[in-house]
N, C-alpha and C positions, 0 to 999 in steps of 0.2 A: 906470319904476314904473307898474304898472297899478292905477289907483284902484278899479277894479271887482273886483279880486281880493285877498283877504286870505289870506296863507299863515301858518298857525299854527306858529310855531317853538318852542313850549314844549318844554323838555327831555323831559318825560314823554311827550308826543305823539310826538316824534321817536324816542325810545327804543323805544316800543311799535311804531311803524311799521317800524323796522329789524327787529324780531323777525318782523313780518308778512311782510316782503320775503323772508326766508330761505326757500329751497325746502325746507329740512328741518323747518320748523314744521308740526306735524300739524294736522288739521282742527279738533280741539277747542280747541287753543290759538289758532289763527287766528280762530275764531269769538269766543272770549272777548276777544281783543285788539281786534277790530273793535268789539265792543260797548263796551269801555272808552274807546277813542278817540272813538267816537261821542258818548259822554256829554260829553267835553271839547269837542267841536265844537258840541254843543248849547248849552253854556255861552257859547261865543263868538258864535254866530249870534243869541242872544237877549239880548245885553248892552244893546241899545238899546230894549228893549220899553218901552212907555209904562206909567207907574205912577200910582196915585192913593192918597190917604190914606183909611183907614177907621178908625173908632173901635173899639178892642178893650180888654179888661181883661186885664192880666197878673196874676200872683199878688200883685203889689205895688201897681199903680195902673192908671189908665185913660190910654191914649195914642192919638194919631193915628198909625197905622203904615202903611208903604207896602205896596201890593199891586198885582199886574198888573191894568191896566184894559182894558176892551173885551172883545171876544169871544175865546175861546180860540184857540190856534194850530191850524193844520192841517198835518200832515206828510204829504207825498205820496211814496210809495216807487215808484221806477222798477224794476219787476220784472225779474229775480228778486233780483239781488244787493242792491238797495236795501233789502231787508228786514233785512239785517245791520246797517245804520245805523239803520233805523227802530227796532229793538229797543232799542238804546242810547239813542236820543232819548226813547223813551217811559219809560225808567227815570227820566229827569229831568223829563219833561213828561207825566205820566200822564193828564192831562185833555185832551190834544190830540186833535182829530179826526184821522182817518186816511183817506187815499185811496190808490189803486193805479193805476198806468199800466203796462200790459204792452207792452213793446217788445222786438223782437229785431233784431239787426243782420244784414242780408243779407250773406252771406260774400263775394259777388261785388262788389256795389256799395258795401258798407259803409253803406248807407242804412238808416234805421230803418223797421220795419214794425210797426204797432200791432195788437195782438190782444186787449187788455183795457183798459177805462177805467171806473173807479168812484170818484167823489169826493163829498164832502158837498154838498148842494144849495145851502147858503148860503156857498159858497167865496168869493164876491165880497166878503163882509164880514169875511174873516179874513186874517191874515198867513199866507202859504203858504211852507212850507219843503220844497223838492224835494230828495230824497236819492238818490244813486247813487254807489257807491264810486269809479267811474272816469269822468273826463271825458277821453275819448280823442279821437275825431274831433270830438266835440261835437254830432254830428248827432242822436243820440237825445235828449240833454238839451234841445237847442233845440226839437225836435219836441214833447217832453213839455210844455215851457213854453208853446209856441204853443197847444196844445190847452187848457191851463189858462186862458190868456187868452181863448180863445174861449168858455169857460164863465163868464167874468166876473172871474177873478182879476186883481187890480191890484197887490197888494203881494206880491212873490215874491222869495225868496232860494234859492240853489242851494248845497248842501253835498255835497262829495265828499272821498274819502280822497286820491286822486291826480289831478293834472291835467296834461295835456300842453299845450305852447304852442299847438299846432294847435287843440286843443279850446277853449282860452281865446279864441283869435282868432275862431272860429266863434260861440261864445256871445256875445261882446262885440258882434259885428256883427249877430246876429239879435235880441239882447235887451240893449241897452245900459243898460236900467233895472234889470237883475237882478244883484245882487252875487253873487260866487262866493267861498265860504269853503272852503279846502282845507288838508290837512295837509302837502302837498308839491306844488310845481311841478316835474315831472320834465323830462328832457332833450328827448325827441322821440318820435314814433311810428315803429315799424318798418314794413316793407312789408306786414305783415299787419294793421296798425291797432292793434297793442298798444303800450302805454306802455313806454318804456325809461328807466331800468332797471326800473321797475314792480314788479309782484309776481305776474305771470301773470294768469290768468282769475279774477277775484274770486269770481264765482258758483261755479265749480268748486271752488275752494279752501274756500269757505264751506260748501258743502253736500256736499263729498266726492264729486263726480260725475265725477272724472277721476283 
């Protein structure tokens, strides 16, 4: 058992993920399902947020009620497919700050190449949730988190839809302080670096580009 990785086995998550895996699921349904699963992943990744008591008045009486303490979260989307998870996260966390990291995977080396980076200036003071549907080789996720740490981020979690054992190994080695939350740990990577059984290219299926 890997203590750094949490696999969400909730029946609703698994049911919706099965629908997403099907090659017959059209783009509009794929997009909706990813948004719905992302909301449930947001619930899991935020379950240990610190809270404080504030005095409020209900229609009946005055009470000390719990509220999230500290600065608001920051959700970082690894472009482009990360935006599919970002949308669902923001449904549940509308006040979160947002950042974007643009990476693409070199088809020959499978190594990440950065082309865009924009995050909040006070990222060092926030809990950072990095989102990307697929943790395949792990190289892009590890590179994104390295860049965030260079900008001062210290409390980081990584959320993905699917993870391959190879990607988990790379992430754990590069960032042993970063928990991974995923809807499924799949079997392996194929020779092209795709997760098996997987669901294909998440970005292409999300945006209908193939």
